[in-house]
Wavefront OBJ file of the C-alpha trace (Angstrom):
o trace
v -8.467 1.877 -27.681
v -11.658 3.194 -25.815
v -12.158 1.912 -22.379
v -15.676 1.070 -21.178
v -17.378 2.258 -18.427
v -17.135 -0.779 -16.172
v -12.846 -0.694 -17.204
v -12.835 3.016 -16.249
v -14.746 2.112 -12.782
v -11.978 -0.565 -12.429
v -9.077 1.729 -12.870
v -10.685 4.341 -10.534
v -11.188 1.035 -8.047
v -6.881 0.137 -8.271
v -5.861 3.835 -8.054
v -8.011 4.225 -4.651
v -6.083 0.687 -3.312
v -3.097 2.217 -4.365
v -3.396 5.186 -2.614
v -4.564 3.785 0.313
v -1.674 1.460 0.568
v 0.853 4.359 -0.205
v -0.336 6.720 2.180
v -0.433 3.103 5.242
v 2.710 2.340 4.120
v 5.589 3.729 6.395
v 9.005 3.989 4.134
v 9.252 7.540 3.117
v 9.746 6.957 -0.214
v 5.620 6.364 -0.511
v 5.081 9.861 0.433
v 7.836 11.018 -2.397
v 5.635 8.886 -4.686
v 2.748 10.372 -3.849
v 3.989 14.067 -3.738
v 5.454 13.356 -7.208
v 4.176 12.141 -10.941
v 2.386 8.971 -9.859
v 0.661 10.666 -6.973
v -0.846 13.265 -9.937
v -1.858 10.519 -11.974
v -3.619 8.876 -8.985
v -5.538 11.931 -8.380
v -6.697 12.582 -12.016
v -8.239 9.004 -12.021
v -9.677 9.430 -8.511
v -10.784 13.221 -9.822
v -12.301 11.774 -12.944
v -10.073 13.846 -15.199
v -7.606 10.845 -16.454
v -7.449 10.007 -20.343
v -7.357 6.646 -21.042
v -5.396 4.384 -21.509
v -2.984 6.388 -19.381
v 0.114 5.681 -21.021
v 2.618 7.655 -18.315
v 2.530 5.475 -15.883
v 5.963 4.717 -15.300
v 6.761 0.474 -15.654
v 5.753 -1.050 -12.583
v 9.351 -2.969 -12.248
v 10.856 0.414 -12.390
v 8.785 1.483 -9.578
v 8.587 -1.609 -7.241
v 11.854 -3.071 -8.023
v 13.199 -4.137 -4.888
v 11.940 -1.574 -2.710
v 8.540 -0.780 -1.404
v 7.128 -4.645 -1.631
v 4.231 -3.788 0.265
v 2.830 -2.194 -2.530
v 3.528 -4.423 -5.580
v 0.458 -6.400 -5.925
v -1.676 -3.052 -5.998
v 0.950 -1.150 -8.343
v 0.998 -3.807 -10.720
v -2.947 -3.792 -10.907
v -3.391 -0.208 -11.451
v -0.788 -0.047 -13.682
v -2.193 -3.311 -16.044
v -5.697 -1.808 -15.472
v -4.599 1.633 -16.694
v -2.448 0.968 -19.489
v -4.662 -2.054 -20.812
v -7.996 -2.290 -19.426
v -7.510 -5.753 -17.334
v -6.666 -6.983 -14.716
v -2.632 -7.991 -14.284
v -4.245 -11.102 -12.288
v -6.340 -12.333 -14.607
l 1 2 3 4 5 6 7 8 9 10 11 12 13 14 15 16 17 18 19 20 21 22 23 24 25 26 27 28 29 30 31 32 33 34 35 36 37 38 39 40 41 42 43 44 45 46 47 48 49 50 51 52 53 54 55 56 57 58 59 60 61 62 63 64 65 66 67 68 69 70 71 72 73 74 75 76 77 78 79 80 81 82 83 84 85 86 87 88 89 90
């Protein structure tokens, strides 16, 4: 599947939103996520180095389960845009 320029832009915007939500989150787990694989994926998208679709993103249920509910929507949207090129909410 080849992502269009518009889809890549939407992935970028959702990556920025998710990163901002994680940075602003007071839970120490958010810092761990930023320092780990998810943080690396976000940086690659923001820096323009990502290859689409991004298939190595952990499933949103694994990442947001019962913790960090404040980032659940941002993560779900980023996951959907990155893997499928469309919003999770449409």
